[in-house]
C-alpha positions, 0 to 999 in steps of 0.5 A: 045124516045128511040128505043132499038132491044129485042134479046131472047136468048138460055141460054147458049148463054146467058150465053156465052155472060155474061161471054163476051165469044161469041161477035156476036150474030146470026142470019139469013140472012132471009127477017125478019132479014131484015127488023128489021135490016138494015136502022134502027137507035137503042141505044140499044140492050135487050138480053132476057134468053130465056121468063123471067118474068117481074122482073127477071133482072138476065135475062137479058143484057142491052148493048149499040147497036154498031151494025151488020156486015154480014157474012158468018158462019158454026155454029152447031146451023143453021146445017152442012153447012155455011150460010149467017147471020147477025153478032149482037155485043154484046160485051161491049168491042167491 
């Protein structure tokens, strides 16, 4: 049985991934994301624009899961200070 990581994204970030402008989706390095990522094997990653209705395929991207890497980034979404994140690869060209 295929195991899939599902991520719900804000429209802005979904569109950036869809258009090839964004290579990573970031999740704060918390116990929750540690449990979901570290030591897990996923076959694919399903990126959803918000919480779409069943059948809204234009709000869904499915790609092969290529892993993640810990990073320290500074991003307005997380505030003004640098934060530790899991950078999940979402670019089909990576």
